[in-house]
A tleap script that builds the chain and sets N, CA, C and O, in Angstrom:
source leaprc.protein.ff14SB
mol = sequence {
  NMET GLU ARG GLU LEU ILE PHE TRP LEU VAL
  LEU LEU VAL VAL LEU LEU VAL ILE GLU LEU
  ALA THR LEU GLY LEU THR THR ILE TRP PHE
  ALA GLY GLY ALA ALA ALA ALA PHE VAL ALA
  SER ILE LEU GLY ALA GLY LEU VAL VAL GLN
  ILE VAL VAL PHE LEU ALA VAL SER ILE LEU
  LEU LEU VAL PHE THR ARG PRO PHE ALA ALA
  LYS TYR ILE ASN LYS ASN ARG VAL ARG THR
  ASN VAL ASP SER LEU LEU GLY GLN LYS ALA
  VAL VAL THR GLN ASP ILE ASP ASN LEU ALA
  GLY THR GLY GLU ALA ARG VAL ASP GLY LYS
  VAL TRP MET ALA ARG THR GLU ASN ASP GLY
  GLU GLN ILE VAL CYS GLY THR THR VAL THR
  ILE LEU GLY VAL SER GLY VAL LYS LEU ILE
  VAL GLU CLYS
}
set mol.1.N position { 34.401 114.229 160.741 }
set mol.1.CA position { 34.619 114.832 160.066 }
set mol.1.C position { 34.528 114.352 158.494 }
set mol.1.O position { 33.553 114.482 157.754 }
set mol.2.N position { 35.470 113.917 158.264 }
set mol.2.CA position { 35.719 113.620 156.429 }
set mol.2.C position { 34.084 112.579 155.836 }
set mol.2.O position { 33.526 112.547 154.740 }
set mol.3.N position { 33.830 111.995 156.910 }
set mol.3.CA position { 32.260 111.209 156.563 }
set mol.3.C position { 31.123 112.208 156.219 }
set mol.3.O position { 30.397 111.702 155.364 }
set mol.4.N position { 30.757 113.311 156.542 }
set mol.4.CA position { 30.137 114.543 156.614 }
set mol.4.C position { 30.238 115.076 155.688 }
set mol.4.O position { 29.467 115.173 154.734 }
set mol.5.N position { 30.944 115.373 155.820 }
set mol.5.CA position { 31.991 116.188 154.144 }
set mol.5.C position { 31.127 115.541 153.067 }
set mol.5.O position { 30.146 116.107 152.583 }
set mol.6.N position { 31.678 113.938 152.609 }
set mol.6.CA position { 31.081 112.993 152.268 }
set mol.6.C position { 29.132 113.269 151.943 }
set mol.6.O position { 28.443 113.136 150.931 }
set mol.7.N position { 28.896 113.590 153.022 }
set mol.7.CA position { 27.201 113.027 153.025 }
set mol.7.C position { 26.924 114.100 152.224 }
set mol.7.O position { 26.364 113.930 151.141 }
set mol.8.N position { 27.389 115.674 152.793 }
set mol.8.CA position { 26.656 116.999 152.430 }
set mol.8.C position { 27.200 116.753 150.788 }
set mol.8.O position { 26.396 117.141 149.941 }
set mol.9.N position { 28.187 116.287 150.392 }
set mol.9.CA position { 28.488 116.909 148.800 }
set mol.9.C position { 27.466 115.839 148.214 }
set mol.9.O position { 26.418 116.197 147.677 }
set mol.10.N position { 27.758 114.779 148.321 }
set mol.10.CA position { 27.055 113.166 147.793 }
set mol.10.C position { 25.661 114.057 147.568 }
set mol.10.O position { 25.589 114.582 146.456 }
set mol.11.N position { 24.530 114.302 148.488 }
set mol.11.CA position { 23.456 114.979 148.761 }
set mol.11.C position { 23.182 116.324 147.684 }
set mol.11.O position { 22.279 116.674 146.925 }
set mol.12.N position { 24.394 116.789 148.063 }
set mol.12.CA position { 24.052 118.056 147.153 }
set mol.12.C position { 23.868 118.083 145.567 }
set mol.12.O position { 23.102 118.807 144.932 }
set mol.13.N position { 24.933 116.926 144.981 }
set mol.13.CA position { 24.602 116.443 143.774 }
set mol.13.C position { 23.451 115.851 143.481 }
set mol.13.O position { 22.753 116.277 142.561 }
set mol.14.N position { 23.089 114.759 144.246 }
set mol.14.CA position { 21.605 114.246 143.978 }
set mol.14.C position { 21.079 115.086 144.034 }
set mol.14.O position { 20.944 115.494 142.880 }
set mol.15.N position { 20.443 115.962 144.959 }
set mol.15.CA position { 19.709 116.805 144.502 }
set mol.15.C position { 19.754 117.681 143.727 }
set mol.15.O position { 18.750 118.394 143.734 }
set mol.16.N position { 20.704 118.005 142.868 }
set mol.16.CA position { 20.954 118.928 142.158 }
set mol.16.C position { 20.488 118.066 140.607 }
set mol.16.O position { 19.817 118.565 139.703 }
set mol.17.N position { 20.903 117.058 140.630 }
set mol.17.CA position { 20.629 115.941 139.874 }
set mol.17.C position { 19.128 116.190 139.634 }
set mol.17.O position { 18.447 116.704 138.746 }
set mol.18.N position { 19.006 115.849 140.319 }
set mol.18.CA position { 17.156 115.161 140.816 }
set mol.18.C position { 16.758 117.069 139.584 }
set mol.18.O position { 16.682 116.987 138.358 }
set mol.19.N position { 16.577 118.571 140.401 }
set mol.19.CA position { 16.180 118.685 139.903 }
set mol.19.C position { 16.999 119.184 138.254 }
set mol.19.O position { 16.324 119.333 137.236 }
set mol.20.N position { 17.548 119.255 138.266 }
set mol.20.CA position { 18.102 118.897 136.565 }
set mol.20.C position { 17.061 117.906 135.617 }
set mol.20.O position { 16.710 117.975 134.439 }
set mol.21.N position { 16.816 117.155 136.494 }
set mol.21.CA position { 16.107 115.890 135.733 }
set mol.21.C position { 14.637 116.497 135.472 }
set mol.21.O position { 14.153 116.507 134.340 }
set mol.22.N position { 14.038 116.946 136.473 }
set mol.22.CA position { 13.125 117.531 137.022 }
set mol.22.C position { 12.300 119.360 136.133 }
set mol.22.O position { 11.259 119.719 135.583 }
set mol.23.N position { 13.470 119.862 136.484 }
set mol.23.CA position { 13.356 121.007 136.185 }
set mol.23.C position { 11.892 121.626 137.004 }
set mol.23.O position { 11.534 122.625 136.379 }
set mol.24.N position { 11.099 121.395 137.998 }
set mol.24.CA position { 10.462 121.755 138.408 }
set mol.24.C position { 10.371 122.508 139.897 }
set mol.24.O position { 9.219 122.540 140.329 }
set mol.25.N position { 11.417 123.144 140.793 }
set mol.25.CA position { 11.862 123.755 140.981 }
set mol.25.C position { 11.868 123.352 142.198 }
set mol.25.O position { 11.732 124.200 143.080 }
set mol.26.N position { 11.968 122.472 142.420 }
set mol.26.CA position { 11.365 121.242 143.891 }
set mol.26.C position { 12.806 121.120 144.888 }
set mol.26.O position { 12.579 121.206 146.095 }
set mol.27.N position { 13.660 121.007 144.646 }
set mol.27.CA position { 14.869 120.506 145.238 }
set mol.27.C position { 16.069 121.270 145.541 }
set mol.27.O position { 17.090 121.074 146.201 }
set mol.28.N position { 15.500 122.389 144.693 }
set mol.28.CA position { 16.743 123.589 144.538 }
set mol.28.C position { 16.726 124.603 145.993 }
set mol.28.O position { 17.495 125.513 146.301 }
set mol.29.N position { 15.996 124.263 146.441 }
set mol.29.CA position { 16.583 125.236 148.125 }
set mol.29.C position { 16.961 123.456 149.164 }
set mol.29.O position { 17.387 123.698 150.293 }
set mol.30.N position { 16.893 122.648 148.994 }
set mol.30.CA position { 17.570 121.862 149.866 }
set mol.30.C position { 18.152 121.585 149.453 }
set mol.30.O position { 18.357 120.444 149.866 }
set mol.31.N position { 19.250 121.978 148.186 }
set mol.31.CA position { 20.238 121.633 147.751 }
set mol.31.C position { 21.143 123.158 147.667 }
set mol.31.O position { 22.186 123.266 147.022 }
set mol.32.N position { 20.501 124.292 148.463 }
set mol.32.CA position { 21.117 125.624 148.693 }
set mol.32.C position { 21.276 124.864 149.920 }
set mol.32.O position { 22.489 124.799 149.720 }
set mol.33.N position { 21.169 124.382 150.750 }
set mol.33.CA position { 21.104 123.858 151.838 }
set mol.33.C position { 22.105 123.027 152.591 }
set mol.33.O position { 22.481 123.073 153.763 }
set mol.34.N position { 22.500 122.084 151.359 }
set mol.34.CA position { 22.913 121.093 151.602 }
set mol.34.C position { 25.030 121.737 151.379 }
set mol.34.O position { 26.089 121.462 151.944 }
set mol.35.N position { 24.602 122.624 150.269 }
set mol.35.CA position { 25.798 123.572 150.716 }
set mol.35.C position { 26.008 123.723 151.250 }
set mol.35.O position { 26.644 122.901 151.910 }
set mol.36.N position { 25.706 125.264 151.804 }
set mol.36.CA position { 25.722 125.318 153.157 }
set mol.36.C position { 26.324 124.555 153.581 }
set mol.36.O position { 27.511 124.558 153.254 }
set mol.37.N position { 25.808 123.437 154.587 }
set mol.37.CA position { 26.306 122.590 155.393 }
set mol.37.C position { 27.287 122.102 155.179 }
set mol.37.O position { 28.133 122.061 156.073 }
set mol.38.N position { 27.576 121.477 153.747 }
set mol.38.CA position { 29.542 121.354 153.323 }
set mol.38.C position { 30.687 122.523 152.902 }
set mol.38.O position { 31.718 122.513 152.228 }
set mol.39.N position { 30.162 123.230 153.440 }
set mol.39.CA position { 30.816 124.402 153.593 }
set mol.39.C position { 30.661 125.075 155.297 }
set mol.39.O position { 31.172 126.100 155.749 }
set mol.40.N position { 30.011 124.342 155.793 }
set mol.40.CA position { 29.922 124.029 157.603 }
set mol.40.C position { 30.944 123.162 158.135 }
set mol.40.O position { 31.550 123.426 159.173 }
set mol.41.N position { 31.153 122.084 157.408 }
set mol.41.CA position { 31.657 120.849 157.373 }
set mol.41.C position { 33.430 121.241 156.572 }
set mol.41.O position { 34.507 121.136 157.160 }
set mol.42.N position { 33.270 121.574 155.493 }
set mol.42.CA position { 34.742 122.692 155.772 }
set mol.42.C position { 35.513 123.286 156.510 }
set mol.42.O position { 36.728 123.487 156.496 }
set mol.43.N position { 33.815 123.842 157.866 }
set mol.43.CA position { 34.690 124.913 158.889 }
set mol.43.C position { 35.328 124.141 159.555 }
set mol.43.O position { 36.521 124.441 159.603 }
set mol.44.N position { 35.003 123.111 160.194 }
set mol.44.CA position { 34.850 122.247 161.787 }
set mol.44.C position { 33.626 122.342 161.442 }
set mol.44.O position { 33.459 121.307 160.797 }
set mol.45.N position { 32.402 123.044 161.444 }
set mol.45.CA position { 31.370 122.836 161.983 }
set mol.45.C position { 31.416 121.359 162.838 }
set mol.45.O position { 32.279 120.516 162.591 }
set mol.46.N position { 30.613 121.212 163.635 }
set mol.46.CA position { 30.053 120.000 163.983 }
set mol.46.C position { 28.666 119.547 163.883 }
set mol.46.O position { 27.712 120.318 163.989 }
set mol.47.N position { 28.515 117.706 163.582 }
set mol.47.CA position { 27.720 117.453 162.969 }
set mol.47.C position { 26.445 117.704 163.501 }
set mol.47.O position { 25.545 117.016 163.018 }
set mol.48.N position { 26.042 118.762 164.641 }
set mol.48.CA position { 24.628 119.304 164.825 }
set mol.48.C position { 24.262 120.365 164.194 }
set mol.48.O position { 23.142 120.634 163.760 }
set mol.49.N position { 25.496 121.146 164.130 }
set mol.49.CA position { 24.905 122.838 163.782 }
set mol.49.C position { 25.021 122.605 162.126 }
set mol.49.O position { 24.572 123.405 161.304 }
set mol.50.N position { 25.718 121.342 161.792 }
set mol.50.CA position { 25.411 121.257 160.261 }
set mol.50.C position { 24.154 121.213 159.824 }
set mol.50.O position { 23.648 122.005 159.030 }
set mol.51.N position { 23.488 120.022 160.486 }
set mol.51.CA position { 22.069 119.612 160.433 }
set mol.51.C position { 21.434 121.105 160.405 }
set mol.51.O position { 20.654 121.415 159.505 }
set mol.52.N position { 21.858 122.167 161.594 }
set mol.52.CA position { 21.076 123.112 161.991 }
set mol.52.C position { 20.956 124.327 160.702 }
set mol.52.O position { 19.885 124.876 160.442 }
set mol.53.N position { 22.283 124.635 159.944 }
set mol.53.CA position { 22.870 125.460 159.173 }
set mol.53.C position { 22.078 124.294 157.866 }
set mol.53.O position { 20.959 124.676 157.524 }
set mol.54.N position { 22.409 123.430 157.409 }
set mol.54.CA position { 21.215 122.883 156.352 }
set mol.54.C position { 19.943 122.944 156.567 }
set mol.54.O position { 19.438 122.541 155.518 }
set mol.55.N position { 19.164 123.192 157.259 }
set mol.55.CA position { 17.500 122.969 157.947 }
set mol.55.C position { 17.561 125.060 158.157 }
set mol.55.O position { 16.600 125.782 157.887 }
set mol.56.N position { 18.558 125.432 158.538 }
set mol.56.CA position { 18.022 126.743 158.613 }
set mol.56.C position { 18.281 127.240 157.017 }
set mol.56.O position { 17.852 128.392 157.084 }
set mol.57.N position { 18.589 127.110 156.057 }
set mol.57.CA position { 18.892 127.325 154.812 }
set mol.57.C position { 18.119 127.270 153.939 }
set mol.57.O position { 17.809 128.127 153.112 }
set mol.58.N position { 17.556 125.643 154.166 }
set mol.58.CA position { 16.857 125.362 153.257 }
set mol.58.C position { 15.526 125.975 153.767 }
set mol.58.O position { 14.856 126.391 152.821 }
set mol.59.N position { 15.123 126.101 154.600 }
set mol.59.CA position { 14.212 127.388 155.157 }
set mol.59.C position { 13.776 128.173 154.160 }
set mol.59.O position { 12.973 128.390 153.253 }
set mol.60.N position { 15.136 128.633 155.072 }
set mol.60.CA position { 15.015 130.250 154.438 }
set mol.60.C position { 15.033 130.736 153.059 }
set mol.60.O position { 14.559 131.845 152.811 }
set mol.61.N position { 15.495 130.065 152.215 }
set mol.61.CA position { 15.535 129.365 150.642 }
set mol.61.C position { 14.453 129.393 150.017 }
set mol.61.O position { 14.163 130.095 149.048 }
set mol.62.N position { 13.572 128.315 150.782 }
set mol.62.CA position { 11.911 128.185 150.268 }
set mol.62.C position { 11.321 129.628 150.776 }
set mol.62.O position { 10.724 130.144 149.831 }
set mol.63.N position { 11.298 130.154 151.519 }
set mol.63.CA position { 9.959 130.663 152.286 }
set mol.63.C position { 10.411 132.257 151.713 }
set mol.63.O position { 9.693 133.253 151.789 }
set mol.64.N position { 11.582 132.204 151.219 }
set mol.64.CA position { 12.396 133.915 150.678 }
set mol.64.C position { 11.853 133.536 149.090 }
set mol.64.O position { 10.742 133.895 148.702 }
set mol.65.N position { 12.853 132.718 148.194 }
set mol.65.CA position { 12.784 132.240 146.774 }
set mol.65.C position { 11.269 132.158 146.418 }
set mol.65.O position { 10.778 133.167 145.912 }
set mol.66.N position { 10.760 131.466 146.549 }
set mol.66.CA position { 10.078 130.472 146.663 }
set mol.66.C position { 8.461 131.222 145.199 }
set mol.66.O position { 7.990 131.072 144.072 }
set mol.67.N position { 8.344 132.100 146.659 }
set mol.67.CA position { 6.932 132.729 145.665 }
set mol.67.C position { 8.191 133.826 144.939 }
set mol.67.O position { 7.472 134.818 144.817 }
set mol.68.N position { 9.288 134.182 144.504 }
set mol.68.CA position { 9.403 135.358 143.391 }
set mol.68.C position { 9.502 134.140 142.544 }
set mol.68.O position { 9.023 134.201 141.412 }
set mol.69.N position { 10.070 133.031 142.956 }
set mol.69.CA position { 10.662 131.965 141.423 }
set mol.69.C position { 9.443 131.874 141.453 }
set mol.69.O position { 9.219 132.958 141.993 }
set mol.70.N position { 7.737 131.110 141.185 }
set mol.70.CA position { 7.277 130.542 141.473 }
set mol.70.C position { 6.326 131.874 140.557 }
set mol.70.O position { 5.479 131.545 139.727 }
set mol.71.N position { 6.482 132.641 140.717 }
set mol.71.CA position { 5.846 134.244 139.760 }
set mol.71.C position { 6.603 134.606 138.482 }
set mol.71.O position { 6.049 135.311 137.638 }
set mol.72.N position { 7.382 134.322 138.372 }
set mol.72.CA position { 8.571 134.787 137.303 }
set mol.72.C position { 9.271 133.928 136.334 }
set mol.72.O position { 9.742 134.200 135.230 }
set mol.73.N position { 9.235 132.903 136.954 }
set mol.73.CA position { 9.820 131.518 136.855 }
set mol.73.C position { 8.793 131.290 135.485 }
set mol.73.O position { 9.062 131.895 134.447 }
set mol.74.N position { 7.741 130.485 135.547 }
set mol.74.CA position { 6.947 129.999 135.063 }
set mol.74.C position { 5.375 131.221 134.134 }
set mol.74.O position { 4.270 131.053 133.618 }
set mol.75.N position { 6.585 132.642 134.535 }
set mol.75.CA position { 5.647 133.736 134.196 }
set mol.75.C position { 4.397 133.292 132.444 }
set mol.75.O position { 3.190 133.508 132.335 }
set mol.76.N position { 5.360 132.657 131.399 }
set mol.76.CA position { 4.871 132.602 130.326 }
set mol.76.C position { 4.656 131.496 129.875 }
set mol.76.O position { 4.651 131.354 128.653 }
set mol.77.N position { 4.495 130.763 130.449 }
set mol.77.CA position { 3.284 129.306 130.792 }
set mol.77.C position { 2.168 129.450 129.384 }
set mol.77.O position { 1.211 130.212 129.250 }
set mol.78.N position { 2.504 128.811 128.802 }
set mol.78.CA position { 0.514 128.830 128.050 }
set mol.78.C position { 0.016 127.257 128.145 }
set mol.78.O position { 0.390 126.148 127.764 }
set mol.79.N position { -1.306 127.993 129.062 }
set mol.79.CA position { -2.192 126.803 129.178 }
set mol.79.C position { -2.270 126.105 128.254 }
set mol.79.O position { -2.311 126.575 127.117 }
set mol.80.N position { -2.314 124.759 128.504 }
set mol.80.CA position { -2.850 123.925 127.475 }
set mol.80.C position { -4.232 122.537 127.529 }
set mol.80.O position { -4.659 122.108 128.601 }
set mol.81.N position { -4.598 122.169 126.523 }
set mol.81.CA position { -5.467 120.626 126.700 }
set mol.81.C position { -6.621 121.631 127.677 }
set mol.81.O position { -6.782 122.835 127.475 }
set mol.82.N position { -7.391 120.782 128.810 }
set mol.82.CA position { -8.852 120.688 130.030 }
set mol.82.C position { -7.939 122.679 130.595 }
set mol.82.O position { -8.679 123.662 130.557 }
set mol.83.N position { -6.299 122.872 131.062 }
set mol.83.CA position { -6.171 123.826 131.890 }
set mol.83.C position { -6.926 124.920 130.919 }
set mol.83.O position { -7.907 125.311 131.551 }
set mol.84.N position { -6.870 125.515 129.753 }
set mol.84.CA position { -7.154 126.232 128.548 }
set mol.84.C position { -8.987 126.594 128.680 }
set mol.84.O position { -9.492 127.668 128.353 }
set mol.85.N position { -9.578 125.651 129.117 }
set mol.85.CA position { -10.414 125.829 128.559 }
set mol.85.C position { -11.834 126.717 130.310 }
set mol.85.O position { -12.960 127.209 130.385 }
set mol.86.N position { -10.251 126.251 131.603 }
set mol.86.CA position { -10.744 126.780 132.476 }
set mol.86.C position { -10.826 128.561 132.599 }
set mol.86.O position { -9.921 129.341 132.300 }
set mol.87.N position { -12.328 128.939 133.181 }
set mol.87.CA position { -12.273 130.431 133.061 }
set mol.87.C position { -13.318 131.180 131.543 }
set mol.87.O position { -13.875 132.260 131.341 }
set mol.88.N position { -13.125 129.760 130.677 }
set mol.88.CA position { -13.875 130.380 129.262 }
set mol.88.C position { -15.020 130.273 129.362 }
set mol.88.O position { -15.494 129.501 130.195 }
set mol.89.N position { -15.786 131.011 128.550 }
set mol.89.CA position { -17.701 131.483 128.050 }
set mol.89.C position { -17.490 130.679 127.600 }
set mol.89.O position { -16.454 130.214 127.127 }
set mol.90.N position { -19.539 130.022 127.748 }
set mol.90.CA position { -19.501 129.076 126.606 }
set mol.90.C position { -20.704 129.158 126.198 }
set mol.90.O position { -21.091 130.290 126.489 }
set mol.91.N position { -21.667 128.477 125.586 }
set mol.91.CA position { -22.254 128.654 125.086 }
set mol.91.C position { -23.396 127.284 125.278 }
set mol.91.O position { -23.100 126.309 124.587 }
set mol.92.N position { -24.694 127.137 126.177 }
set mol.92.CA position { -25.421 126.415 126.528 }
set mol.92.C position { -26.117 125.860 125.037 }
set mol.92.O position { -26.486 126.534 124.075 }
set mol.93.N position { -26.144 124.452 125.225 }
set mol.93.CA position { -27.063 123.908 123.038 }
set mol.93.C position { -27.571 123.167 123.684 }
set mol.93.O position { -28.407 122.585 122.993 }
set mol.94.N position { -27.571 122.657 125.101 }
set mol.94.CA position { -28.969 122.189 124.867 }
set mol.94.C position { -29.262 121.857 127.117 }
set mol.94.O position { -28.494 121.702 128.067 }
set mol.95.N position { -30.660 121.906 126.950 }
set mol.95.CA position { -30.226 122.583 128.547 }
set mol.95.C position { -30.235 121.366 129.522 }
set mol.95.O position { -30.767 120.256 129.532 }
set mol.96.N position { -29.222 122.228 130.518 }
set mol.96.CA position { -28.632 121.900 131.445 }
set mol.96.C position { -29.112 121.567 132.736 }
set mol.96.O position { -29.509 122.477 133.464 }
set mol.97.N position { -29.138 119.924 133.275 }
set mol.97.CA position { -30.091 119.457 134.338 }
set mol.97.C position { -29.181 118.185 134.905 }
set mol.97.O position { -29.075 117.081 134.372 }
set mol.98.N position { -28.708 118.533 135.833 }
set mol.98.CA position { -27.899 117.296 136.656 }
set mol.98.C position { -28.929 116.018 136.925 }
set mol.98.O position { -28.644 114.825 136.823 }
set mol.99.N position { -29.540 116.299 137.102 }
set mol.99.CA position { -30.752 114.981 138.210 }
set mol.99.C position { -31.458 114.673 137.100 }
set mol.99.O position { -31.914 113.637 137.583 }
set mol.100.N position { -32.230 114.718 135.340 }
set mol.100.CA position { -32.002 114.148 134.300 }
set mol.100.C position { -31.005 113.804 133.203 }
set mol.100.O position { -31.132 113.529 132.010 }
set mol.101.N position { -30.010 113.911 133.995 }
set mol.101.CA position { -28.374 113.731 133.009 }
set mol.101.C position { -28.508 114.318 131.489 }
set mol.101.O position { -28.204 113.914 130.366 }
set mol.102.N position { -29.219 115.669 132.131 }
set mol.102.CA position { -29.144 116.090 130.185 }
set mol.102.C position { -27.804 117.215 130.263 }
set mol.102.O position { -27.119 117.511 131.242 }
set mol.103.N position { -27.749 117.541 129.325 }
set mol.103.CA position { -26.664 118.819 128.951 }
set mol.103.C position { -25.618 119.541 128.055 }
set mol.103.O position { -24.652 118.781 127.985 }
set mol.104.N position { -25.407 120.549 127.417 }
set mol.104.CA position { -24.189 120.406 126.132 }
set mol.104.C position { -24.147 121.439 126.645 }
set mol.104.O position { -25.104 121.937 127.237 }
set mol.105.N position { -22.918 122.015 126.505 }
set mol.105.CA position { -22.627 123.941 125.849 }
set mol.105.C position { -21.404 123.331 124.758 }
set mol.105.O position { -20.834 122.242 124.681 }
set mol.106.N position { -21.305 124.798 123.854 }
set mol.106.CA position { -20.797 124.614 122.769 }
set mol.106.C position { -19.390 125.486 123.319 }
set mol.106.O position { -19.672 126.523 123.919 }
set mol.107.N position { -18.094 125.213 123.195 }
set mol.107.CA position { -17.094 126.142 123.442 }
set mol.107.C position { -15.557 126.117 122.450 }
set mol.107.O position { -14.890 125.086 122.531 }
set mol.108.N position { -15.282 126.724 121.965 }
set mol.108.CA position { -14.056 127.073 120.475 }
set mol.108.C position { -14.359 125.780 119.540 }
set mol.108.O position { -13.463 125.107 119.031 }
set mol.109.N position { -15.986 125.484 119.359 }
set mol.109.CA position { -16.515 125.110 118.408 }
set mol.109.C position { -16.679 123.668 118.322 }
set mol.109.O position { -16.748 122.973 117.309 }
set mol.110.N position { -16.730 123.337 119.516 }
set mol.110.CA position { -16.903 121.713 120.228 }
set mol.110.C position { -17.857 121.817 120.771 }
set mol.110.O position { -18.014 122.951 121.224 }
set mol.111.N position { -18.637 121.138 120.966 }
set mol.111.CA position { -19.791 121.034 122.165 }
set mol.111.C position { -19.094 119.516 123.083 }
set mol.111.O position { -18.592 118.457 122.706 }
set mol.112.N position { -19.398 120.122 124.415 }
set mol.112.CA position { -19.169 118.746 125.802 }
set mol.112.C position { -20.443 118.529 126.460 }
set mol.112.O position { -21.455 119.128 126.098 }
set mol.113.N position { -20.432 117.810 127.284 }
set mol.113.CA position { -21.158 117.611 127.834 }
set mol.113.C position { -21.296 118.269 129.523 }
set mol.113.O position { -20.632 117.949 130.509 }
set mol.114.N position { -22.187 119.081 129.428 }
set mol.114.CA position { -22.163 120.161 130.423 }
set mol.114.C position { -22.950 119.861 132.142 }
set mol.114.O position { -24.043 119.330 131.946 }
set mol.115.N position { -22.753 120.006 133.283 }
set mol.115.CA position { -23.574 119.807 134.074 }
set mol.115.C position { -22.930 121.220 134.781 }
set mol.115.O position { -22.044 122.009 134.451 }
set mol.116.N position { -24.246 121.053 136.406 }
set mol.116.CA position { -24.083 122.489 136.636 }
set mol.116.C position { -22.888 121.790 138.397 }
set mol.116.O position { -22.686 120.576 138.362 }
set mol.117.N position { -22.540 122.213 139.100 }
set mol.117.CA position { -21.530 122.658 140.524 }
set mol.117.C position { -22.593 122.002 140.705 }
set mol.117.O position { -22.636 120.848 140.279 }
set mol.118.N position { -23.813 122.613 141.435 }
set mol.118.CA position { -25.361 122.215 142.080 }
set mol.118.C position { -26.449 121.207 141.666 }
set mol.118.O position { -27.387 121.788 141.120 }
set mol.119.N position { -26.650 119.551 141.781 }
set mol.119.CA position { -27.720 118.971 140.900 }
set mol.119.C position { -29.330 119.932 140.719 }
set mol.119.O position { -30.106 120.060 139.772 }
set mol.120.N position { -29.318 120.428 142.018 }
set mol.120.CA position { -30.318 121.485 141.969 }
set mol.120.C position { -30.855 122.452 140.892 }
set mol.120.O position { -32.018 122.770 140.642 }
set mol.121.N position { -29.400 122.929 140.179 }
set mol.121.CA position { -30.184 123.819 139.807 }
set mol.121.C position { -29.614 123.487 138.180 }
set mol.121.O position { -28.740 122.666 137.903 }
set mol.122.N position { -30.766 124.835 136.679 }
set mol.122.CA position { -30.813 124.140 135.264 }
set mol.122.C position { -30.315 125.506 134.851 }
set mol.122.O position { -30.651 126.590 135.327 }
set mol.123.N position { -29.490 125.271 133.924 }
set mol.123.CA position { -28.816 126.321 132.995 }
set mol.123.C position { -30.174 126.221 131.109 }
set mol.123.O position { -29.705 125.709 130.092 }
set mol.124.N position { -30.945 126.516 131.111 }
set mol.124.CA position { -31.545 126.475 129.653 }
set mol.124.C position { -30.832 127.173 128.404 }
set mol.124.O position { -30.137 128.187 128.335 }
set mol.125.N position { -31.309 126.155 127.337 }
set mol.125.CA position { -30.749 126.636 126.290 }
set mol.125.C position { -30.511 128.256 126.230 }
set mol.125.O position { -31.134 129.170 126.770 }
set mol.126.N position { -28.833 128.257 124.961 }
set mol.126.CA position { -28.736 129.900 124.849 }
set mol.126.C position { -28.147 130.397 125.829 }
set mol.126.O position { -27.757 131.527 125.536 }
set mol.127.N position { -27.766 129.973 127.342 }
set mol.127.CA position { -27.711 131.073 128.566 }
set mol.127.C position { -25.848 131.079 128.537 }
set mol.127.O position { -25.317 129.996 128.786 }
set mol.128.N position { -25.356 131.728 128.377 }
set mol.128.CA position { -23.887 131.769 128.151 }
set mol.128.C position { -23.697 131.401 129.264 }
set mol.128.O position { -24.485 131.673 130.170 }
set mol.129.N position { -22.560 130.670 129.450 }
set mol.129.CA position { -21.520 130.640 131.687 }
set mol.129.C position { -20.397 130.720 131.374 }
set mol.129.O position { -19.848 131.130 130.351 }
set mol.130.N position { -19.943 130.201 132.542 }
set mol.130.CA position { -18.379 129.734 132.866 }
set mol.130.C position { -18.088 128.638 133.034 }
set mol.130.O position { -18.937 127.977 133.632 }
set mol.131.N position { -16.889 127.962 132.645 }
set mol.131.CA position { -16.382 127.117 132.712 }
set mol.131.C position { -15.690 127.119 134.304 }
set mol.131.O position { -14.714 127.818 134.576 }
set mol.132.N position { -16.239 126.391 135.106 }
set mol.132.CA position { -15.362 126.404 135.827 }
set mol.132.C position { -14.600 124.758 136.732 }
set mol.132.O position { -14.234 124.459 137.869 }
set mol.133.N position { -14.672 124.240 135.686 }
set mol.133.CA position { -13.820 122.742 135.515 }
set mol.133.C position { -13.816 121.641 134.743 }
set mol.133.O position { -14.979 121.847 134.398 }
set mol.134.N position { -13.569 120.756 134.224 }
set mol.134.CA position { -13.671 120.115 133.967 }
set mol.134.C position { -13.687 117.872 134.481 }
set mol.134.O position { -12.662 117.275 134.809 }
set mol.135.N position { -14.549 117.460 134.415 }
set mol.135.CA position { -14.725 116.392 134.839 }
set mol.135.C position { -14.920 115.010 134.267 }
set mol.135.O position { -16.025 114.537 134.001 }
set mol.136.N position { -13.738 114.384 134.094 }
set mol.136.CA position { -13.504 113.198 132.493 }
set mol.136.C position { -14.217 114.379 131.593 }
set mol.136.O position { -13.863 115.558 131.590 }
set mol.137.N position { -15.208 113.856 130.894 }
set mol.137.CA position { -15.583 114.291 129.750 }
set mol.137.C position { -16.537 115.415 129.742 }
set mol.137.O position { -16.708 115.928 128.636 }
set mol.138.N position { -17.449 116.101 131.110 }
set mol.138.CA position { -18.349 116.718 130.725 }
set mol.138.C position { -17.118 118.622 131.592 }
set mol.138.O position { -16.073 118.770 132.227 }
set mol.139.N position { -18.349 119.657 130.926 }
set mol.139.CA position { -17.861 120.510 130.841 }
set mol.139.C position { -18.889 121.199 132.989 }
set mol.139.O position { -20.083 121.082 133.263 }
set mol.140.N position { -17.820 121.769 133.869 }
set mol.140.CA position { -18.741 122.078 135.386 }
set mol.140.C position { -18.213 123.459 134.956 }
set mol.140.O position { -17.165 124.096 134.850 }
set mol.141.N position { -19.916 123.579 134.719 }
set mol.141.CA position { -20.682 125.363 134.469 }
set mol.141.C position { -21.532 125.879 134.864 }
set mol.141.O position { -22.666 125.464 135.104 }
set mol.142.N position { -20.738 127.620 135.072 }
set mol.142.CA position { -21.878 128.269 136.156 }
set mol.142.C position { -22.734 129.038 135.190 }
set mol.142.O position { -22.440 129.044 133.995 }
set mol.143.N position { -23.841 129.725 135.678 }
set mol.143.CA position { -23.859 131.337 135.072 }
set mol.143.C position { -23.422 132.037 134.796 }
set mol.143.O position { -24.032 133.044 134.434 }
savepdb mol mol.pdb
quit
């Protein structure tokens, strides 16, 4: 029984240290499970019961609290770099033709190489497009 007690305590500490190091809400759910299993161990529960408690509490915490945490914890996250371009509008400054390997678009005062998702699609100069993604140094756009 003492071994299990030490195991759950060590696992709890390790998971909390990982969570503090990453701050990504990755191991906190399992730390809760380890804490519950630690309490079960203190109360004299057998190893099988401790493992079931660990798994059940970890899964319950993951299923019921993760969506809430994901929604509210990183609510004010500022998108930067490439992430900030997604969904923005750009103006085509050179006809976009994937097959010819041509195309440019201006966004936020900067000119980027631009391509469409579909090779057969062409977009003429002056068209406003929506940025779907970035591949290397090329914007992936659509009309």
